[in-house]
C-alpha positions in Angstrom: -4.5 11.6 -10.4 -5.1 9.8 -7.0 -4.8 6.1 -7.3 -2.6 6.2 -10.4 0.4 3.9 -10.3 3.7 5.7 -9.5 6.3 4.9 -12.2 8.9 2.4 -11.1 11.8 4.7 -12.0 10.4 7.3 -9.7 10.0 4.8 -6.9 13.4 3.3 -7.4 15.3 6.3 -6.0 13.2 6.6 -2.9 12.1 3.1 -2.0 15.2 2.3 0.1 14.8 5.5 2.1 11.1 4.8 2.6 11.8 1.3 3.8 14.4 2.6 6.3 11.8 5.1 7.6 9.2 2.4 8.1 11.6 0.1 9.8 12.7 3.0 12.0 9.1 3.1 13.4 9.4 -0.5 14.7 10.5 -4.0 13.8 8.6 -5.4 10.8 8.6 -8.4 8.6 8.7 -8.3 4.8 5.0 -8.9 3.9 3.9 -6.4 6.5 6.4 -3.9 5.1 4.9 -4.5 1.6 1.4 -3.9 3.0 2.5 -0.7 4.8 4.0 0.7 1.6 0.7 0.0 -0.2 -1.4 1.5 2.6 0.8 4.6 2.6 0.1 5.1 -1.1 3.2 3.8 -2.8 1.0 1.6 -5.0 1.4 -2.1 -5.6 5.1 -2.7 -5.4 6.1 -6.2 -6.6 7.3 -8.4 -3.7 10.2 -9.3 -6.1 11.4 -5.7 -5.6 11.2 -5.5 -1.8 12.9 -8.7 -0.8 16.1 -8.2 -2.9 16.3 -4.7 -1.5 16.0 -6.0 2.1 18.8 -8.5 1.3 20.9 -5.6 -0.1 20.2 -3.5 2.9 21.2 -6.4 5.2 24.5 -6.9 3.3 25.1 -3.1 3.6 24.5 -3.5 7.4 21.7 -0.9 7.4 19.2 -3.4 8.8 19.3 -6.6 10.9 17.0 -9.5 10.3 15.9 -11.7 13.2 13.7 -14.8 12.9 10.7 -15.0 15.3 8.1 -17.8 15.5 4.8 -17.1 13.9 1.5 -18.4 15.3 0.1 -18.7 11.7 2.9 -20.6 9.9 6.6 -20.6 9.4 9.0 -18.3 11.3 9.1 -14.8 10.1 12.2 -12.6 9.6 11.7 -9.3 11.3 13.9 -6.4 10.4 15.2 -3.5 12.6 17.7 -0.8 12.0 21.3 -1.0 12.8 23.2 2.1 14.0 24.3 2.7 10.4 20.7 2.3 9.2 19.5 4.8 11.8 22.0 7.3 10.5 21.0 6.6 6.9 17.3 7.0 7.8 17.9 10.3 9.5 20.0 11.5 6.5 17.3 10.4 4.0 14.6 12.2 6.0 16.6 15.4 6.0 17.3 15.1 2.2 13.7 14.3 1.5 12.5 17.4 3.4 14.8 19.5 1.3 13.7 17.9 -2.0 10.0 18.1 -1.1 10.3 21.8 -0.3 12.1 22.4 -3.7 9.4 20.3 -5.5 6.6 22.2 -3.7 8.1 25.5 -4.9 8.4 24.2 -8.4 4.8 22.9 -8.6 3.6 26.1 -7.1 5.0 28.1 -10.0 8.7 28.2 -9.1 8.5 31.0 -6.6 10.5 30.6 -3.3 8.4 30.8 -0.2 
């Protein structure tokens, strides 16, 4: 099973929360965010999925984008969390913990721990 692609429908529901949690760890630009998701095991998410989601999150005032000069090319837009984004990240982490515990129970035969 390791290395298999995660279905896009399954990722769709958690990708925004995952992005919030990554940005919560420190300011990051889009391509580095894409690479981090891949490194963490989310698979090869099309860049065409990430950038529209970042724009949506900016419109929703969850993240703030700031351009910084790059030594290797054009300026890069780095993202950090707003206060609302910080609250959304904390809520997502709490909800994910609850969901993961429920799924662990289910995959272990459905018996509460």
